[in-house]
C-alpha positions, 0 to 999 in steps of 0.5 A: 212851604209857605207861599206868603212871600208870593202874595196874591200870585200864589194860587195857580194850579195845574192839576196833577191829577193822577197818581200812577201806581206801578204794580208788578204782578206777583211773581210766578216762581219759575225754576230757572231765573229769566235771562236778562234779554228774555221778552217780558209782559207787564200790565198797567192799570190806568185811569188816564188810558182810554180817556177820549181826550188829550190825556188819554192820547198822551198816555197812549203815546208815552206807552207806544214810545216806551215799547219802541225804545224797549222792544223786549217789554210789552205793556198791556194797559187796562182802563179803569174809572178814576174813582174805582182805581184803588178798589180795583187794585185792592181786589186784584191784589186779593185775587193774587193777580195784581197789575204790574203797574197801576195809576192811583190818585194822590188821595188814595196813595196813603191808603194803598201804601199801608194796605197793599204790597207796594215795593220800595222804588229805591230798592227795585231800582238800586240806590245809584240809579234811583238817586240819578233819576230823582236828581232831575225833579223839581225839589218842592214836588218831592217835598209835597208828595206824601207817601204816608206810612212808608219809610221809603217812597213807593209812589213816583210823582207822575201827573200833577196839577193844581186848581186854577180858574178857567174863564170865558174872556168873551163873557167877561167883556160882555159883563163889563169886566176886564179879562186882563184882570181876573179875580184875585180874591174869593170876594172878587170871584163872587162879584165877577160871577154876579156881573156875568149873571146880571149882564149876560145869559150865562151862569157866573162860576162853578167851584168844583170842590165836589170832585167826581173822582172823589179827590179832596185836592180842591177841598184841601186847596180852599181850606189851606188858603183859608188858613186851615188844614184837614189834618193838623201837623200832629196828625189830628183830624181837623175837618170841623175846625173854624177855617174849614167852616169858613172856606166851605161857607164861602163856596156855599154862599156862591150857590145860595146867592145864585151865582153858582149853579147847584149841579154836578161837575159834568153839568158845570163843565158842559155849561162852560164848554158851551159858553153858558158859564163864566168861570170854572174852578178846577184842576189845571190838568183840564186845560187841553180838554177845555181848550178843545171845547172852546175852540171857535166858540170863545177865548179861554183864559186861565188865572190862579186860585183866588185868595181868601181876603189877605191870606195867601192862596195855598193850592195843593195838587191833584194827580197821580204817582207810579208804584211797583208791586212785582215780586217776580224779578224780571217783571219788577225790573221791567216795571222800573224801566217803565216808571223811569221812562214815564217820568224822564225829561222827555216824557215830562215835556210831552206831559206838559205840552200835550197833556196840560199837566205840570212839568215836574222835572226842571228840564221840562219847565219850558214846555208848559202851556204859557197860560199855566205860567203862574202855576209853574212858578207856583210849584215852588210853593206847593202845599203838601197833600195831606192824608187822614191817619190810619189804613182807611184814609181814602174812606175818610176822603169819600166820607168828607166829599160825599157827606160834607162837601157836596151837601154843604156847597151844593145843597145848603147843608149847615157847614158847622154841623155837617163838618162835625158829623163828618169829622166824628165819622172820620175819626172813628174809622181807625 
Protein backbone atom coordinates (compact mmCIF):
# COMPACT_ATOMS: atom_id res chain seq x y z
CA UNK A 1 0.00 0.00 0.00
CA UNK A 2 3.00 2.30 -0.12
CA UNK A 3 2.54 5.40 -2.15
CA UNK A 4 6.20 6.34 -2.44
CA UNK A 5 6.23 5.74 -6.16
CA UNK A 6 3.60 8.41 -6.63
CA UNK A 7 5.76 10.94 -4.87
CA UNK A 8 4.14 14.26 -4.26
CA UNK A 9 0.98 13.45 -6.12
CA UNK A 10 -0.02 11.01 -3.50
CA UNK A 11 -2.09 12.84 -0.99
CA UNK A 12 -5.40 13.37 -2.44
CA UNK A 13 -8.43 12.68 -0.77
CA UNK A 14 -11.97 12.34 -0.78
CA UNK A 15 -13.60 11.70 2.36
CA UNK A 16 -15.15 8.62 2.79
CA UNK A 17 -16.71 9.48 5.60
CA UNK A 18 -19.43 7.49 6.63
CA UNK A 19 -19.49 3.92 7.34
CA UNK A 20 -22.86 2.55 6.99
CA UNK A 21 -23.70 -0.33 9.02
CA UNK A 22 -26.73 -2.25 8.06
CA UNK A 23 -28.44 -3.78 10.92
CA UNK A 24 -31.49 -5.84 10.61
CA UNK A 25 -33.86 -6.04 13.50
CA UNK A 26 -33.62 -8.92 15.89
CA UNK A 27 -36.10 -11.42 14.72
CA UNK A 28 -39.68 -11.67 15.77
CA UNK A 29 -40.26 -15.42 15.88
CA UNK A 30 -43.25 -16.10 13.74
CA UNK A 31 -44.75 -19.56 13.68
CA UNK A 32 -44.79 -19.76 9.88
CA UNK A 33 -41.97 -18.58 7.61
CA UNK A 34 -42.85 -15.50 5.56
CA UNK A 35 -43.59 -16.06 1.89
CA UNK A 36 -40.87 -14.76 -0.41
CA UNK A 37 -43.02 -11.93 -1.74
CA UNK A 38 -44.61 -10.75 1.52
CA UNK A 39 -44.09 -7.02 2.18
CA UNK A 40 -41.30 -6.29 4.68
CA UNK A 41 -40.23 -3.10 6.47
CA UNK A 42 -36.63 -2.42 7.48
CA UNK A 43 -35.27 0.49 9.53
CA UNK A 44 -32.11 2.38 8.52
CA UNK A 45 -30.15 4.32 11.15
CA UNK A 46 -28.09 6.90 9.25
CA UNK A 47 -26.08 10.00 10.11
CA UNK A 48 -26.14 11.19 6.48
CA UNK A 49 -29.93 10.98 6.12
CA UNK A 50 -31.59 14.21 7.23
CA UNK A 51 -28.56 16.46 6.63
CA UNK A 52 -29.53 19.70 4.89
CA UNK A 53 -26.84 19.37 2.22
CA UNK A 54 -26.05 17.38 -0.96
CA UNK A 55 -25.18 14.32 1.17
CA UNK A 56 -28.59 14.24 2.82
CA UNK A 57 -30.35 14.78 -0.50
CA UNK A 58 -28.26 12.09 -2.17
CA UNK A 59 -29.02 9.44 0.43
CA UNK A 60 -32.71 10.30 0.29
CA UNK A 61 -32.64 9.77 -3.49
CA UNK A 62 -30.87 6.40 -3.12
CA UNK A 63 -33.50 5.24 -0.60
CA UNK A 64 -36.35 6.36 -2.89
CA UNK A 65 -34.75 4.67 -5.91
CA UNK A 66 -34.39 1.44 -3.93
CA UNK A 67 -38.04 1.50 -2.89
CA UNK A 68 -39.16 2.13 -6.49
CA UNK A 69 -37.12 -0.88 -7.61
CA UNK A 70 -38.29 -3.01 -4.65
CA UNK A 71 -41.95 -2.07 -3.99
CA UNK A 72 -42.41 -4.87 -1.41
CA UNK A 73 -39.63 -3.49 0.82
CA UNK A 74 -40.26 -0.34 2.87
CA UNK A 75 -37.23 1.47 4.29
CA UNK A 76 -37.80 3.62 7.38
CA UNK A 77 -34.80 5.96 7.80
CA UNK A 78 -33.85 7.37 11.22
CA UNK A 79 -31.47 10.32 11.50
CA UNK A 80 -28.69 10.38 14.14
CA UNK A 81 -25.75 12.81 14.69
CA UNK A 82 -22.43 11.39 13.35
CA UNK A 83 -20.68 11.27 16.73
CA UNK A 84 -23.66 9.44 18.34
CA UNK A 85 -24.17 6.69 15.74
CA UNK A 86 -22.36 3.93 17.66
CA UNK A 87 -23.83 4.85 21.06
CA UNK A 88 -27.35 4.92 19.62
CA UNK A 89 -26.81 1.58 17.93
CA UNK A 90 -25.45 0.00 21.13
CA UNK A 91 -28.38 1.21 23.22
CA UNK A 92 -30.93 -0.07 20.68
CA UNK A 93 -29.22 -3.49 20.55
CA UNK A 94 -29.32 -3.66 24.37
CA UNK A 95 -33.00 -2.66 24.33
CA UNK A 96 -33.68 -5.51 21.89
CA UNK A 97 -34.82 -3.17 19.13
CA UNK A 98 -31.84 -2.54 16.84
CA UNK A 99 -32.31 -0.85 13.47
CA UNK A 100 -32.20 -3.20 10.50
CA UNK A 101 -29.63 -1.00 8.84
CA UNK A 102 -27.20 1.41 10.49
CA UNK A 103 -24.55 3.75 9.14
CA UNK A 104 -21.38 3.96 11.24
CA UNK A 105 -18.14 5.85 10.62
CA UNK A 106 -14.96 3.84 9.99
CA UNK A 107 -13.50 4.96 13.33
CA UNK A 108 -16.33 3.07 15.05
CA UNK A 109 -16.56 -0.10 12.93
CA UNK A 110 -13.85 -2.05 14.75
CA UNK A 111 -15.59 -1.67 18.11
CA UNK A 112 -19.02 -2.40 16.60
CA UNK A 113 -17.71 -5.58 14.96
CA UNK A 114 -16.43 -6.89 18.30
CA UNK A 115 -19.26 -5.83 20.59
CA UNK A 116 -22.45 -6.01 18.52
CA UNK A 117 -24.16 -8.95 16.76
CA UNK A 118 -23.24 -7.89 13.23
CA UNK A 119 -23.85 -10.60 10.64
CA UNK A 120 -21.30 -11.94 8.16
CA UNK A 121 -22.38 -10.25 4.93
CA UNK A 122 -21.25 -13.24 2.88
CA UNK A 123 -23.39 -15.61 4.95
CA UNK A 124 -26.49 -13.43 4.56
CA UNK A 125 -25.92 -12.95 0.82
CA UNK A 126 -24.76 -16.46 -0.04
CA UNK A 127 -21.20 -16.95 -1.31
CA UNK A 128 -22.00 -16.77 -5.05
CA UNK A 129 -23.99 -13.56 -4.79
CA UNK A 130 -21.38 -12.08 -2.43
CA UNK A 131 -18.47 -12.81 -4.78
CA UNK A 132 -20.37 -11.45 -7.77
CA UNK A 133 -21.16 -8.18 -5.95
CA UNK A 134 -17.66 -7.67 -4.55
CA UNK A 135 -15.98 -8.24 -7.94
CA UNK A 136 -16.81 -4.68 -9.07
CA UNK A 137 -15.05 -2.88 -6.18
CA UNK A 138 -11.71 -1.12 -6.60
CA UNK A 139 -9.32 -3.74 -5.10
CA UNK A 140 -7.35 -1.27 -2.95
CA UNK A 141 -10.60 -0.19 -1.25
CA UNK A 142 -11.25 -3.73 -0.03
CA UNK A 143 -7.65 -4.04 1.20
CA UNK A 144 -7.77 -0.75 3.11
CA UNK A 145 -11.09 -1.15 4.92
CA UNK A 146 -10.68 -2.76 8.32
CA UNK A 147 -13.05 -5.12 9.97
CA UNK A 148 -11.08 -5.72 13.13
CA UNK A 149 -11.96 -8.80 15.12
CA UNK A 150 -14.17 -10.22 12.39
CA UNK A 151 -13.06 -13.24 10.40
CA UNK A 152 -15.53 -12.37 7.67
CA UNK A 153 -16.48 -8.87 6.48
CA UNK A 154 -19.36 -7.29 8.40
CA UNK A 155 -19.09 -3.77 6.95
CA UNK A 156 -19.69 -3.09 3.25
CA UNK A 157 -17.63 -0.12 1.97
CA UNK A 158 -20.18 2.62 1.28
CA UNK A 159 -19.05 6.21 1.61
CA UNK A 160 -15.33 6.95 1.55
CA UNK A 161 -13.36 10.14 1.15
CA UNK A 162 -9.77 11.19 1.79
CA UNK A 163 -8.51 14.52 3.17
CA UNK A 164 -7.79 17.29 0.68
CA UNK A 165 -6.90 20.98 0.68
CA UNK A 166 -9.86 23.13 -0.36
CA UNK A 167 -8.58 26.58 -1.27
CA UNK A 168 -9.90 29.97 -2.29
CA UNK A 169 -8.24 30.74 -5.64
CA UNK A 170 -9.20 34.43 -5.40
CA UNK A 171 -7.36 34.80 -2.07
CA UNK A 172 -4.34 33.04 -3.59
CA UNK A 173 -4.26 35.62 -6.39
CA UNK A 174 -4.75 38.52 -3.95
CA UNK A 175 -1.83 37.22 -1.85
CA UNK A 176 0.46 36.97 -4.89
CA UNK A 177 0.27 33.16 -4.96
CA UNK A 178 -0.35 31.09 -8.09
CA UNK A 179 -3.68 29.21 -7.78
CA UNK A 180 -2.33 26.67 -10.30
CA UNK A 181 0.51 25.81 -7.87
CA UNK A 182 -1.08 24.86 -4.53
CA UNK A 183 1.22 23.85 -1.66
CA UNK A 184 2.71 20.36 -2.03
CA UNK A 185 4.40 20.19 1.38
CA UNK A 186 3.53 21.24 4.94
CA UNK A 187 6.27 23.90 4.78
CA UNK A 188 4.70 25.36 1.61
CA UNK A 189 1.27 25.18 3.27
CA UNK A 190 2.55 27.40 6.09
CA UNK A 191 4.22 29.82 3.64
CA UNK A 192 1.02 30.16 1.58
CA UNK A 193 -1.04 30.67 4.75
CA UNK A 194 1.39 33.37 5.91
CA UNK A 195 1.14 35.19 2.56
CA UNK A 196 -2.67 35.12 2.70
CA UNK A 197 -2.66 36.43 6.28
CA UNK A 198 -0.10 39.17 5.47
CA UNK A 199 -1.60 40.42 2.21
CA UNK A 200 -5.36 39.98 2.62
CA UNK A 201 -7.98 40.42 5.33
CA UNK A 202 -8.36 36.63 5.60
CA UNK A 203 -6.95 33.91 7.87
CA UNK A 204 -4.45 31.50 6.31
CA UNK A 205 -5.32 27.84 6.84
CA UNK A 206 -7.29 25.43 9.02
CA UNK A 207 -6.33 21.76 9.30
CA UNK A 208 -9.38 20.03 10.76
CA UNK A 209 -7.56 17.33 12.75
CA UNK A 210 -9.88 18.08 15.71
CA UNK A 211 -12.78 16.40 13.90
CA UNK A 212 -16.36 17.18 15.06
CA UNK A 213 -17.47 13.61 14.27
CA UNK A 214 -14.77 12.29 16.67
CA UNK A 215 -13.01 10.49 13.81
CA UNK A 216 -9.22 10.23 13.61
CA UNK A 217 -9.04 9.80 9.81
CA UNK A 218 -7.22 13.12 9.36
CA UNK A 219 -5.02 12.52 12.42
CA UNK A 220 -4.05 9.13 10.91
CA UNK A 221 -3.45 10.69 7.47
CA UNK A 222 -1.07 13.27 8.99
CA UNK A 223 0.75 10.69 11.13
CA UNK A 224 1.06 8.20 8.21
CA UNK A 225 2.46 11.02 6.05
CA UNK A 226 5.04 11.86 8.73
CA UNK A 227 6.27 8.27 8.50
CA UNK A 228 4.47 6.94 11.58
CA UNK A 229 1.33 5.16 12.74
CA UNK A 230 -1.06 5.29 15.70
CA UNK A 231 -0.93 1.49 15.93
CA UNK A 232 2.16 -0.57 15.02
CA UNK A 233 2.02 -3.53 12.63
CA UNK A 234 2.12 -5.82 15.69
CA UNK A 235 -0.91 -4.06 17.21
CA UNK A 236 0.87 -1.88 19.80
CA UNK A 237 -0.49 1.61 20.57
CA UNK A 238 2.17 4.04 19.24
CA UNK A 239 0.31 7.31 19.81
CA UNK A 240 3.34 8.80 21.64
CA UNK A 241 5.99 7.82 19.05
CA UNK A 242 8.31 10.38 17.42
CA UNK A 243 6.50 10.70 14.02
CA UNK A 244 3.18 11.38 15.81
CA UNK A 245 4.84 14.13 17.85
CA UNK A 246 6.36 15.56 14.63
CA UNK A 247 3.05 15.51 12.75
CA UNK A 248 1.09 17.25 15.52
CA UNK A 249 3.87 19.73 16.35
CA UNK A 250 3.77 20.78 12.67
CA UNK A 251 0.02 21.46 12.84
CA UNK A 252 0.37 23.15 16.25
CA UNK A 253 3.02 25.45 14.73
CA UNK A 254 0.41 26.77 12.26
CA UNK A 255 -1.70 27.92 15.23
CA UNK A 256 1.25 29.26 17.25
CA UNK A 257 2.58 31.24 14.29
CA UNK A 258 -0.84 32.87 13.84
CA UNK A 259 -1.70 31.49 10.38
CA UNK A 260 -4.30 29.02 11.74
CA UNK A 261 -7.23 30.27 13.87
CA UNK A 262 -7.70 28.43 17.19
CA UNK A 263 -11.39 27.71 16.58
CA UNK A 264 -13.60 24.66 16.15
CA UNK A 265 -14.31 23.16 12.73
CA UNK A 266 -17.77 24.73 12.36
CA UNK A 267 -16.29 28.23 12.83
CA UNK A 268 -13.46 27.49 10.38
CA UNK A 269 -15.87 26.15 7.76
CA UNK A 270 -18.06 29.22 8.21
CA UNK A 271 -15.02 31.49 7.73
CA UNK A 272 -14.00 29.56 4.60
CA UNK A 273 -17.54 29.72 3.19
CA UNK A 274 -17.61 33.50 3.62
CA UNK A 275 -14.22 34.01 1.92
CA UNK A 276 -12.37 34.80 5.17
CA UNK A 277 -10.09 31.72 5.23
CA UNK A 278 -7.65 30.81 2.48
CA UNK A 279 -7.37 27.04 2.88
CA UNK A 280 -9.40 24.34 4.63
CA UNK A 281 -7.89 20.86 5.00
CA UNK A 282 -10.72 18.39 5.55
CA UNK A 283 -12.46 15.45 3.95
CA UNK A 284 -12.96 15.51 0.20
CA UNK A 285 -16.53 14.52 0.99
CA UNK A 286 -17.17 18.17 1.80
CA UNK A 287 -16.74 19.27 -1.82
CA UNK A 288 -20.36 19.76 -2.85
CA UNK A 289 -21.34 21.44 0.42
CA UNK A 290 -18.42 23.89 0.14
CA UNK A 291 -19.14 24.35 -3.56
CA UNK A 292 -22.68 25.46 -2.85
CA UNK A 293 -21.41 27.98 -0.27
CA UNK A 294 -18.69 29.36 -2.57
CA UNK A 295 -20.99 29.91 -5.57
CA UNK A 296 -21.00 33.53 -6.66
CA UNK A 297 -18.42 34.45 -3.96
CA UNK A 298 -15.08 32.90 -4.93
CA UNK A 299 -13.45 30.19 -7.07
CA UNK A 300 -13.11 26.97 -5.08
CA UNK A 301 -10.15 24.72 -5.93
CA UNK A 302 -8.96 21.38 -4.56
CA UNK A 303 -5.43 20.03 -4.00
CA UNK A 304 -4.03 16.79 -2.54
CA UNK A 305 -2.98 16.47 1.12
CA UNK A 306 0.49 18.07 1.42
CA UNK A 307 3.51 15.91 2.24
CA UNK A 308 5.98 16.20 5.13
CA UNK A 309 9.32 17.20 3.59
CA UNK A 310 10.55 14.35 1.37
CA UNK A 311 8.11 11.70 2.56
CA UNK A 312 5.12 10.68 0.42
CA UNK A 313 1.68 11.84 1.59
CA UNK A 314 -0.24 8.76 2.76
CA UNK A 315 -3.87 9.66 3.37
CA UNK A 316 -6.38 7.25 4.80
CA UNK A 317 -10.12 7.79 4.55
CA UNK A 318 -13.21 8.85 6.39
CA UNK A 319 -16.62 7.46 5.63
CA UNK A 320 -18.85 4.54 6.39
CA UNK A 321 -19.78 0.93 5.73
CA UNK A 322 -23.04 -1.07 5.73
CA UNK A 323 -23.71 -3.93 8.16
CA UNK A 324 -26.55 -6.35 8.84
CA UNK A 325 -27.75 -7.45 12.30
CA UNK A 326 -31.06 -9.10 11.43
CA UNK A 327 -31.84 -12.52 12.87
CA UNK A 328 -35.24 -12.61 11.16
CA UNK A 329 -34.68 -14.24 7.75
CA UNK A 330 -37.05 -12.01 5.78
CA UNK A 331 -35.58 -8.81 7.23
CA UNK A 332 -32.01 -10.05 6.71
CA UNK A 333 -32.78 -10.86 3.07
CA UNK A 334 -34.32 -7.40 2.56
CA UNK A 335 -31.36 -5.77 4.35
CA UNK A 336 -28.91 -7.50 2.01
CA UNK A 337 -30.93 -6.34 -1.01
CA UNK A 338 -30.73 -2.79 0.37
CA UNK A 339 -26.96 -3.00 1.02
CA UNK A 340 -26.43 -4.48 -2.42
CA UNK A 341 -28.45 -1.69 -4.06
CA UNK A 342 -26.75 1.12 -2.09
CA UNK A 343 -23.32 -0.15 -3.23
CA UNK A 344 -23.99 -1.11 -6.86
CA UNK A 345 -22.49 0.60 -9.94
CA UNK A 346 -25.39 3.05 -10.41
CA UNK A 347 -25.45 4.06 -6.74
CA UNK A 348 -21.71 4.77 -6.75
CA UNK A 349 -22.15 6.91 -9.87
CA UNK A 350 -24.65 9.00 -7.90
CA UNK A 351 -22.45 9.01 -4.76
CA UNK A 352 -19.48 10.23 -6.83
CA UNK A 353 -21.34 12.79 -8.96
CA UNK A 354 -23.96 14.17 -6.55
CA UNK A 355 -22.51 13.50 -3.08
CA UNK A 356 -18.79 14.14 -3.72
CA UNK A 357 -17.55 10.87 -2.24
CA UNK A 358 -15.15 8.42 -3.91
CA UNK A 359 -16.37 6.04 -6.62
CA UNK A 360 -15.53 2.76 -4.88
CA UNK A 361 -16.52 0.63 -7.88
CA UNK A 362 -14.48 0.72 -11.08
CA UNK A 363 -17.60 1.30 -13.21
CA UNK A 364 -18.23 4.62 -11.42
CA UNK A 365 -14.74 6.16 -11.69
CA UNK A 366 -15.66 8.47 -14.58
CA UNK A 367 -18.52 9.97 -12.53
CA UNK A 368 -16.29 11.69 -9.95
CA UNK A 369 -15.96 15.49 -9.90
CA UNK A 370 -12.89 16.33 -12.04
CA UNK A 371 -11.45 18.42 -9.18
CA UNK A 372 -11.17 15.20 -7.18
CA UNK A 373 -9.21 13.51 -9.98
CA UNK A 374 -6.04 13.25 -7.92
CA UNK A 375 -8.01 11.69 -5.08
CA UNK A 376 -9.49 9.10 -7.40
CA UNK A 377 -6.01 8.26 -8.76
CA UNK A 378 -4.77 8.06 -5.20
CA UNK A 379 -7.27 5.35 -4.29
CA UNK A 380 -4.71 2.84 -5.60
CA UNK A 381 -2.49 3.86 -2.65
CA UNK A 382 -5.03 4.25 0.14
CA UNK A 383 -3.41 3.71 3.52
CA UNK A 384 -5.43 1.18 5.53
CA UNK A 385 -7.54 2.64 8.32
CA UNK A 386 -6.08 1.35 11.60
CA UNK A 387 -8.04 0.63 14.78
CA UNK A 388 -6.84 0.54 18.38
CA UNK A 389 -6.78 -3.01 19.79
CA UNK A 390 -9.57 -4.40 21.94
CA UNK A 391 -13.27 -3.88 22.44
CA UNK A 392 -13.03 -0.19 23.35
CA UNK A 393 -11.23 0.99 20.23
CA UNK A 394 -13.68 3.85 19.68
CA UNK A 395 -13.18 5.08 23.26
CA UNK A 396 -9.48 5.16 22.35
CA UNK A 397 -10.23 7.40 19.38
CA UNK A 398 -12.33 9.76 21.52
CA UNK A 399 -9.53 9.99 24.14
CA UNK A 400 -6.98 10.68 21.39
CA UNK A 401 -9.10 13.33 19.69
CA UNK A 402 -10.43 15.10 22.82
CA UNK A 403 -7.45 14.82 25.18
CA UNK A 404 -4.54 15.07 22.74
CA UNK A 405 -5.35 16.31 19.23
CA UNK A 406 -7.61 19.24 20.14
CA UNK A 407 -5.42 20.54 23.04
CA UNK A 408 -2.21 20.18 20.99
CA UNK A 409 -3.28 21.67 17.65
CA UNK A 410 -5.60 24.39 18.96
CA UNK A 411 -4.54 25.17 22.55
CA UNK A 412 -0.75 24.89 22.59
CA UNK A 413 -0.50 21.81 24.84
CA UNK A 414 2.95 20.19 24.95
CA UNK A 415 2.83 17.52 22.19
CA UNK A 416 5.13 14.87 23.72
CA UNK A 417 3.69 15.01 27.26
CA UNK A 418 0.07 15.22 26.07
CA UNK A 419 0.48 12.28 23.67
CA UNK A 420 2.22 10.25 26.40
CA UNK A 421 -0.72 10.77 28.77
CA UNK A 422 -3.24 9.87 26.04
CA UNK A 423 -1.24 6.77 25.01
CA UNK A 424 -1.12 5.53 28.62
CA UNK A 425 -4.88 5.98 28.94
CA UNK A 426 -5.59 4.23 25.61
CA UNK A 427 -3.29 1.31 26.52
CA UNK A 428 -5.17 0.96 29.80
CA UNK A 429 -8.59 0.57 28.18
CA UNK A 430 -8.42 -3.19 27.71
